[in-house]
C-alpha atoms as an extended CHARMM CRD file, in Angstrom:
* protein
*
       201  EXT
         1         1  MET       CA            113.8680000000      110.1190000000      138.2640000000  PROA      1               0.0000000000
         2         2  SER       CA            115.7530000000      112.0250000000      140.9210000000  PROA      2               0.0000000000
         3         3  GLY       CA            119.4720000000      112.3770000000      140.3130000000  PROA      3               0.0000000000
         4         4  VAL       CA            119.0400000000      111.9630000000      136.5740000000  PROA      4               0.0000000000
         5         5  ALA       CA            119.1880000000      114.9680000000      134.2750000000  PROA      5               0.0000000000
         6         6  ALA       CA            115.6610000000      115.6080000000      132.9620000000  PROA      6               0.0000000000
         7         7  ARG       CA            115.1620000000      115.7810000000      129.2230000000  PROA      7               0.0000000000
         8         8  SER       CA            112.2050000000      115.3970000000      126.8950000000  PROA      8               0.0000000000
         9         9  TYR       CA            111.6770000000      111.9420000000      125.4300000000  PROA      9               0.0000000000
        10        10  THR       CA            114.8180000000      111.3890000000      123.3740000000  PROA      10              0.0000000000
        11        11  VAL       CA            117.3290000000      108.8670000000      122.1220000000  PROA      11              0.0000000000
        12        12  GLU       CA            121.0680000000      109.1060000000      122.6220000000  PROA      12              0.0000000000
        13        13  GLU       CA            122.6700000000      111.5010000000      120.1510000000  PROA      13              0.0000000000
        14        14  ALA       CA            124.9510000000      108.6950000000      118.9550000000  PROA      14              0.0000000000
        15        15  GLU       CA            121.8690000000      106.9800000000      117.5430000000  PROA      15              0.0000000000
        16        16  LEU       CA            121.0260000000      109.9380000000      115.3150000000  PROA      16              0.0000000000
        17        17  CYS       CA            122.8720000000      108.5130000000      112.3430000000  PROA      17              0.0000000000
        18        18  ASP       CA            122.0880000000      108.9040000000      108.6800000000  PROA      18              0.0000000000
        19        19  ARG       CA            120.4110000000      112.2930000000      109.1900000000  PROA      19              0.0000000000
        20        20  LEU       CA            119.1730000000      113.9740000000      106.0220000000  PROA      20              0.0000000000
        21        21  PRO       CA            118.5970000000      117.6790000000      105.3400000000  PROA      21              0.0000000000
        22        22  GLN       CA            115.1800000000      119.2650000000      105.4790000000  PROA      22              0.0000000000
        23        23  LYS       CA            113.2050000000      119.0290000000      102.2540000000  PROA      23              0.0000000000
        24        24  SER       CA            111.5550000000      122.1720000000      100.9760000000  PROA      24              0.0000000000
        25        25  SER       CA            108.1010000000      122.6630000000      102.4590000000  PROA      25              0.0000000000
        26        26  THR       CA            106.8220000000      123.5830000000       99.0040000000  PROA      26              0.0000000000
        27        27  SER       CA            106.7860000000      119.8870000000       98.1360000000  PROA      27              0.0000000000
        28        28  ALA       CA            104.5870000000      117.5180000000      100.1100000000  PROA      28              0.0000000000
        29        29  GLY       CA            106.6590000000      114.5670000000       98.8540000000  PROA      29              0.0000000000
        30        30  TRP       CA            105.3960000000      111.2070000000      100.0480000000  PROA      30              0.0000000000
        31        31  LEU       CA            103.1200000000      112.9800000000      102.5100000000  PROA      31              0.0000000000
        32        32  GLY       CA            101.1150000000      114.1050000000       99.4970000000  PROA      32              0.0000000000
        33        33  ALA       CA             99.0730000000      110.9720000000      100.1060000000  PROA      33              0.0000000000
        34        34  TRP       CA             98.0080000000      112.4850000000      103.4280000000  PROA      34              0.0000000000
        35        35  TYR       CA             98.3360000000      116.2000000000      103.0320000000  PROA      35              0.0000000000
        36        36  ASN       CA             95.9030000000      118.6040000000      101.4170000000  PROA      36              0.0000000000
        37        37  PRO       CA             97.9340000000      121.6350000000      100.1850000000  PROA      37              0.0000000000
        38        38  ALA       CA             95.0290000000      123.8900000000      101.1340000000  PROA      38              0.0000000000
        39        39  GLY       CA             95.9290000000      123.1760000000      104.7600000000  PROA      39              0.0000000000
        40        40  ARG       CA             92.8610000000      121.0870000000      105.5770000000  PROA      40              0.0000000000
        41        41  PHE       CA             92.4540000000      117.4270000000      106.4010000000  PROA      41              0.0000000000
        42        42  TRP       CA             91.2770000000      114.7780000000      104.0000000000  PROA      42              0.0000000000
        43        43  LYS       CA             88.7790000000      113.1800000000      106.3560000000  PROA      43              0.0000000000
        44        44  PRO       CA             87.6290000000      113.2780000000      109.9810000000  PROA      44              0.0000000000
        45        45  GLY       CA             89.0180000000      110.6360000000      112.3090000000  PROA      45              0.0000000000
        46        46  ASN       CA             87.3650000000      108.3310000000      114.8270000000  PROA      46              0.0000000000
        47        47  GLY       CA             89.5370000000      109.5250000000      117.7260000000  PROA      47              0.0000000000
        48        48  GLY       CA             87.2960000000      112.4400000000      118.6340000000  PROA      48              0.0000000000
        49        49  ARG       CA             88.9660000000      115.8640000000      118.5630000000  PROA      49              0.0000000000
        50        50  LEU       CA             92.2470000000      114.7060000000      120.0990000000  PROA      50              0.0000000000
        51        51  ARG       CA             95.3410000000      115.6440000000      118.1140000000  PROA      51              0.0000000000
        52        52  LEU       CA             98.9650000000      114.4980000000      118.0910000000  PROA      52              0.0000000000
        53        53  ALA       CA            101.6540000000      117.1210000000      117.3580000000  PROA      53              0.0000000000
        54        54  LEU       CA            105.2640000000      116.2340000000      116.4610000000  PROA      54              0.0000000000
        55        55  PHE       CA            107.7960000000      119.0050000000      117.0950000000  PROA      55              0.0000000000
        56        56  GLU       CA            110.6520000000      118.9990000000      114.5430000000  PROA      56              0.0000000000
        57        57  PRO       CA            111.0860000000      115.1980000000      114.5330000000  PROA      57              0.0000000000
        58        58  ASP       CA            114.5820000000      113.8170000000      113.9110000000  PROA      58              0.0000000000
        59        59  ILE       CA            114.0870000000      110.1270000000      113.1390000000  PROA      59              0.0000000000
        60        60  PRO       CA            111.8940000000      109.0140000000      110.2110000000  PROA      60              0.0000000000
        61        61  GLN       CA            111.1340000000      105.5830000000      111.6760000000  PROA      61              0.0000000000
        62        62  ASN       CA            109.6130000000      107.1370000000      114.8000000000  PROA      62              0.0000000000
        63        63  THR       CA            107.5830000000      109.5890000000      112.7530000000  PROA      63              0.0000000000
        64        64  GLY       CA            106.3040000000      106.7870000000      110.5360000000  PROA      64              0.0000000000
        65        65  ALA       CA            105.3130000000      104.7310000000      113.5690000000  PROA      65              0.0000000000
        66        66  LEU       CA            103.4590000000      107.6970000000      115.0700000000  PROA      66              0.0000000000
        67        67  LEU       CA            101.6530000000      108.3930000000      111.8030000000  PROA      67              0.0000000000
        68        68  ARG       CA            100.5340000000      104.7740000000      111.6900000000  PROA      68              0.0000000000
        69        69  LEU       CA             99.4370000000      104.9780000000      115.3410000000  PROA      69              0.0000000000
        70        70  ALA       CA             97.3680000000      108.0860000000      114.6870000000  PROA      70              0.0000000000
        71        71  ALA       CA             95.8360000000      106.6020000000      111.5420000000  PROA      71              0.0000000000
        72        72  CYS       CA             94.7550000000      103.4700000000      113.4030000000  PROA      72              0.0000000000
        73        73  PHE       CA             92.9180000000      105.4920000000      116.0540000000  PROA      73              0.0000000000
        74        74  GLY       CA             91.5760000000      108.2530000000      113.8160000000  PROA      74              0.0000000000
        75        75  VAL       CA             93.6310000000      110.9920000000      115.4720000000  PROA      75              0.0000000000
        76        76  ALA       CA             94.7890000000      113.9480000000      113.3760000000  PROA      76              0.0000000000
        77        77  VAL       CA             98.5130000000      114.8030000000      113.3230000000  PROA      77              0.0000000000
        78        78  ASP       CA            100.2600000000      118.1860000000      113.2580000000  PROA      78              0.0000000000
        79        79  LEU       CA            103.7830000000      117.8900000000      111.7950000000  PROA      79              0.0000000000
        80        80  ILE       CA            105.8070000000      120.8960000000      112.9520000000  PROA      80              0.0000000000
        81        81  GLU       CA            108.8020000000      121.4870000000      110.6890000000  PROA      81              0.0000000000
        82        82  PRO       CA            111.6940000000      121.5730000000      109.9980000000  PROA      82              0.0000000000
        83        83  CYS       CA            112.2500000000      117.8260000000      110.1740000000  PROA      83              0.0000000000
        84        84  GLY       CA            115.6210000000      116.0900000000      110.3020000000  PROA      84              0.0000000000
        85        85  PHE       CA            114.8670000000      113.9250000000      107.2550000000  PROA      85              0.0000000000
        86        86  LEU       CA            113.2600000000      114.0360000000      103.8380000000  PROA      86              0.0000000000
        87        87  LEU       CA            109.5100000000      113.5770000000      103.9140000000  PROA      87              0.0000000000
        88        88  ASP       CA            109.7360000000      110.8970000000      101.2190000000  PROA      88              0.0000000000
        89        89  ASP       CA            112.4110000000      108.9860000000      103.1560000000  PROA      89              0.0000000000
        90        90  ARG       CA            112.0850000000      105.2320000000      102.6120000000  PROA      90              0.0000000000
        91        91  ARG       CA            112.4400000000      104.6390000000      106.3710000000  PROA      91              0.0000000000
        92        92  LEU       CA            109.3970000000      106.8240000000      107.0440000000  PROA      92              0.0000000000
        93        93  LYS       CA            107.4060000000      104.9130000000      104.4440000000  PROA      93              0.0000000000
        94        94  ARG       CA            108.5420000000      101.5480000000      105.7730000000  PROA      94              0.0000000000
        95        95  ALA       CA            107.3980000000      102.3710000000      109.3190000000  PROA      95              0.0000000000
        96        96  ALA       CA            104.0400000000      103.8340000000      108.2850000000  PROA      96              0.0000000000
        97        97  LEU       CA            103.3430000000      101.0830000000      105.7040000000  PROA      97              0.0000000000
        98        98  ASP       CA            100.1390000000      101.6650000000      103.7330000000  PROA      98              0.0000000000
        99        99  TYR       CA             98.2160000000      103.5180000000      106.4190000000  PROA      99              0.0000000000
       100       100  SER       CA             98.3010000000      106.7680000000      104.4450000000  PROA      100             0.0000000000
       101       101  ALA       CA             94.7250000000      106.1030000000      103.3370000000  PROA      101             0.0000000000
       102       102  LEU       CA             93.6010000000      106.4350000000      106.9570000000  PROA      102             0.0000000000
       103       103  ALA       CA             95.7960000000      109.2960000000      108.1510000000  PROA      103             0.0000000000
       104       104  SER       CA             95.0580000000      112.9950000000      108.5400000000  PROA      104             0.0000000000
       105       105  VAL       CA             98.2280000000      115.1160000000      108.6200000000  PROA      105             0.0000000000
       106       106  ARG       CA             98.7340000000      118.8690000000      108.5610000000  PROA      106             0.0000000000
       107       107  ARG       CA            102.2010000000      120.3050000000      108.0010000000  PROA      107             0.0000000000
       108       108  HSD       CA            103.3180000000      123.5340000000      109.6720000000  PROA      108             0.0000000000
       109       109  PRO       CA            106.4900000000      125.2730000000      108.4190000000  PROA      109             0.0000000000
       110       110  SER       CA            107.4240000000      126.4570000000      111.9280000000  PROA      110             0.0000000000
       111       111  TRP       CA            106.4180000000      126.4960000000      115.5790000000  PROA      111             0.0000000000
       112       112  ALA       CA            105.0110000000      129.9990000000      115.1230000000  PROA      112             0.0000000000
       113       113  ALA       CA            102.8590000000      128.8210000000      112.2150000000  PROA      113             0.0000000000
       114       114  PHE       CA            101.5720000000      125.9260000000      114.3000000000  PROA      114             0.0000000000
       115       115  LEU       CA            100.5770000000      128.2640000000      117.1490000000  PROA      115             0.0000000000
       116       116  ALA       CA             98.8850000000      130.6510000000      114.7380000000  PROA      116             0.0000000000
       117       117  GLY       CA             96.8010000000      127.8420000000      113.2520000000  PROA      117             0.0000000000
       118       118  ARG       CA             95.7150000000      126.1800000000      116.5020000000  PROA      118             0.0000000000
       119       119  ALA       CA             92.0480000000      125.9450000000      117.3640000000  PROA      119             0.0000000000
       120       120  LEU       CA             91.2230000000      127.3920000000      120.7610000000  PROA      120             0.0000000000
       121       121  PRO       CA             90.3990000000      126.3830000000      123.4660000000  PROA      121             0.0000000000
       122       122  SER       CA             92.3740000000      123.1970000000      122.7110000000  PROA      122             0.0000000000
       123       123  ARG       CA             95.0310000000      122.6240000000      125.3970000000  PROA      123             0.0000000000
       124       124  LEU       CA             98.6210000000      121.8930000000      124.4600000000  PROA      124             0.0000000000
       125       125  VAL       CA             99.7700000000      118.8750000000      126.5140000000  PROA      125             0.0000000000
       126       126  LEU       CA            103.5400000000      118.3960000000      126.3710000000  PROA      126             0.0000000000
       127       127  MET       CA            105.0320000000      114.9690000000      127.1110000000  PROA      127             0.0000000000
       128       128  THR       CA            108.3700000000      115.5590000000      128.8380000000  PROA      128             0.0000000000
       129       129  THR       CA            110.6280000000      114.0730000000      131.4870000000  PROA      129             0.0000000000
       130       130  LYS       CA            110.5610000000      117.5690000000      133.0220000000  PROA      130             0.0000000000
       131       131  GLY       CA            106.8280000000      117.2380000000      133.5970000000  PROA      131             0.0000000000
       132       132  ASP       CA            105.2580000000      118.0840000000      136.9370000000  PROA      132             0.0000000000
       133       133  MET       CA            102.1930000000      115.8540000000      136.5410000000  PROA      133             0.0000000000
       134       134  PRO       CA            102.2900000000      112.0330000000      136.1800000000  PROA      134             0.0000000000
       135       135  LEU       CA            100.3540000000      110.7350000000      133.1820000000  PROA      135             0.0000000000
       136       136  HSD       CA             98.0130000000      108.5290000000      135.2430000000  PROA      136             0.0000000000
       137       137  ARG       CA             96.9340000000      111.5230000000      137.3760000000  PROA      137             0.0000000000
       138       138  PHE       CA             96.2640000000      113.9200000000      134.4980000000  PROA      138             0.0000000000
       139       139  ALA       CA             92.6980000000      114.4740000000      133.2670000000  PROA      139             0.0000000000
       140       140  PHE       CA             92.6240000000      114.6890000000      129.4660000000  PROA      140             0.0000000000
       141       141  ALA       CA             89.9760000000      116.6590000000      127.6030000000  PROA      141             0.0000000000
       142       142  ALA       CA             88.4230000000      115.5610000000      124.3220000000  PROA      142             0.0000000000
       143       143  ASP       CA             90.0480000000      118.3550000000      122.3140000000  PROA      143             0.0000000000
       144       144  ASP       CA             93.5860000000      118.2180000000      123.7750000000  PROA      144             0.0000000000
       145       145  THR       CA             96.6730000000      118.2530000000      121.5480000000  PROA      145             0.0000000000
       146       146  ILE       CA             99.4350000000      115.9070000000      122.7440000000  PROA      146             0.0000000000
       147       147  LEU       CA            102.8320000000      117.3680000000      121.8640000000  PROA      147             0.0000000000
       148       148  LEU       CA            105.9810000000      115.2260000000      121.4400000000  PROA      148             0.0000000000
       149       149  GLY       CA            109.4580000000      116.7470000000      121.2470000000  PROA      149             0.0000000000
       150       150  ARG       CA            112.2540000000      115.8840000000      118.8610000000  PROA      150             0.0000000000
       151       151  GLU       CA            114.3710000000      112.8640000000      119.6670000000  PROA      151             0.0000000000
       152       152  SER       CA            117.7050000000      114.6790000000      119.9350000000  PROA      152             0.0000000000
       153       153  ALA       CA            116.7760000000      117.5320000000      122.2730000000  PROA      153             0.0000000000
       154       154  GLY       CA            113.1010000000      117.5100000000      123.1900000000  PROA      154             0.0000000000
       155       155  VAL       CA            111.6550000000      121.0300000000      122.9190000000  PROA      155             0.0000000000
       156       156  PRO       CA            113.1360000000      124.4520000000      123.7180000000  PROA      156             0.0000000000
       157       157  ALA       CA            112.1730000000      126.5010000000      126.7580000000  PROA      157             0.0000000000
       158       158  ALA       CA            109.7270000000      128.6380000000      124.7720000000  PROA      158             0.0000000000
       159       159  VAL       CA            107.7250000000      125.5440000000      123.8470000000  PROA      159             0.0000000000
       160       160  HSD       CA            107.7050000000      124.4050000000      127.4710000000  PROA      160             0.0000000000
       161       161  ARG       CA            106.2970000000      127.7950000000      128.4720000000  PROA      161             0.0000000000
       162       162  ALA       CA            103.6150000000      127.6410000000      125.7810000000  PROA      162             0.0000000000
       163       163  ALA       CA            102.3070000000      124.2800000000      126.9800000000  PROA      163             0.0000000000
       164       164  ASP       CA             99.1600000000      124.2500000000      129.0980000000  PROA      164             0.0000000000
       165       165  ALA       CA            100.3210000000      121.0670000000      130.8450000000  PROA      165             0.0000000000
       166       166  ARG       CA            103.6590000000      119.2310000000      131.1280000000  PROA      166             0.0000000000
       167       167  ILE       CA            103.1360000000      115.5190000000      131.6400000000  PROA      167             0.0000000000
       168       168  VAL       CA            105.6610000000      112.8490000000      132.6130000000  PROA      168             0.0000000000
       169       169  ILE       CA            105.3750000000      109.0720000000      132.2120000000  PROA      169             0.0000000000
       170       170  PRO       CA            106.7660000000      107.6010000000      135.4510000000  PROA      170             0.0000000000
       171       171  LEU       CA            109.6320000000      105.1370000000      134.9010000000  PROA      171             0.0000000000
       172       172  ARG       CA            111.5370000000      102.8790000000      137.2520000000  PROA      172             0.0000000000
       173       173  PRO       CA            115.0680000000      104.1500000000      138.0290000000  PROA      173             0.0000000000
       174       174  PRO       CA            117.6210000000      104.3880000000      136.5650000000  PROA      174             0.0000000000
       175       175  ALA       CA            115.6230000000      104.5310000000      133.2950000000  PROA      175             0.0000000000
       176       176  ARG       CA            115.7950000000      107.9680000000      131.6640000000  PROA      176             0.0000000000
       177       177  SER       CA            113.1380000000      108.0230000000      128.9640000000  PROA      177             0.0000000000
       178       178  LEU       CA            111.0240000000      106.0680000000      126.5130000000  PROA      178             0.0000000000
       179       179  ASN       CA            111.4080000000      106.0680000000      122.7600000000  PROA      179             0.0000000000
       180       180  VAL       CA            109.3270000000      108.9960000000      121.4980000000  PROA      180             0.0000000000
       181       181  ALA       CA            106.9840000000      106.7540000000      119.4870000000  PROA      181             0.0000000000
       182       182  LEU       CA            106.3670000000      104.5580000000      122.5460000000  PROA      182             0.0000000000
       183       183  ALA       CA            105.7920000000      107.6070000000      124.7520000000  PROA      183             0.0000000000
       184       184  GLY       CA            103.3090000000      108.9050000000      122.1940000000  PROA      184             0.0000000000
       185       185  ALA       CA            101.4790000000      105.5670000000      122.1120000000  PROA      185             0.0000000000
       186       186  VAL       CA            101.2370000000      105.3750000000      125.9150000000  PROA      186             0.0000000000
       187       187  ALA       CA             99.9840000000      108.9580000000      126.2140000000  PROA      187             0.0000000000
       188       188  LEU       CA             97.5380000000      108.7190000000      123.3340000000  PROA      188             0.0000000000
       189       189  ALA       CA             96.0550000000      105.4510000000      124.6050000000  PROA      189             0.0000000000
       190       190  GLU       CA             95.4490000000      107.0100000000      128.0270000000  PROA      190             0.0000000000
       191       191  ALA       CA             93.8610000000      110.0910000000      126.4480000000  PROA      191             0.0000000000
       192       192  LEU       CA             91.5990000000      107.9480000000      124.2390000000  PROA      192             0.0000000000
       193       193  ARG       CA             90.6110000000      105.8190000000      127.2320000000  PROA      193             0.0000000000
       194       194  GLN       CA             89.7360000000      108.8070000000      129.4030000000  PROA      194             0.0000000000
       195       195  THR       CA             87.7450000000      110.6100000000      126.7180000000  PROA      195             0.0000000000
       196       196  GLY       CA             85.9540000000      107.5310000000      125.4040000000  PROA      196             0.0000000000
       197       197  ALA       CA             87.3610000000      108.0890000000      121.9320000000  PROA      197             0.0000000000
       198       198  PHE       CA             88.6740000000      104.6280000000      121.1140000000  PROA      198             0.0000000000
       199       199  PRO       CA             87.1560000000      103.3110000000      117.8490000000  PROA      199             0.0000000000
       200       200  ALA       CA             84.1040000000      101.1230000000      118.3850000000  PROA      200             0.0000000000
       201       201  PRO       CA             84.9800000000       97.3770000000      118.2280000000  PROA      201             0.0000000000
């Protein structure tokens, strides 16, 4: 990716149409089907202790696809707010379909709240085009948290510094980045494969 400005996995800003304001975190909205207001998860997953964290997501369709992905593999999700859409957005529901019965989601009102609630010694593994380690050469641990940035701007420098590892998915030039949901699927599949946490057939 030399000669191309490095950014976290994003879409072009022109695609960020139909953005909606953040809904108050006091209402779980449609995520009430997933979210326990006490801050705990409904049920354990089959994906071991791996977690998927979404940093201030912008596009409801991508978030819905990632929630469905996590539900299918039994991986818990940390949703780090604020989001760029309402949590009961019809586009989020359309992408996630009826997988709410399988999902485990925990909402965090801010990045600071997410950090304060993290279980140590879980590593924070950031997926970014600025990464210094290719995905296929990185050794995942069973309790890692895979962090995905927002579509419009990735993650700020402070989040980069907080990450224990910064991982890049190698692409053929002149490609810049994958869709964030696709990047999450590629990374999560590799982590599940390495840690033996895929659901039993």
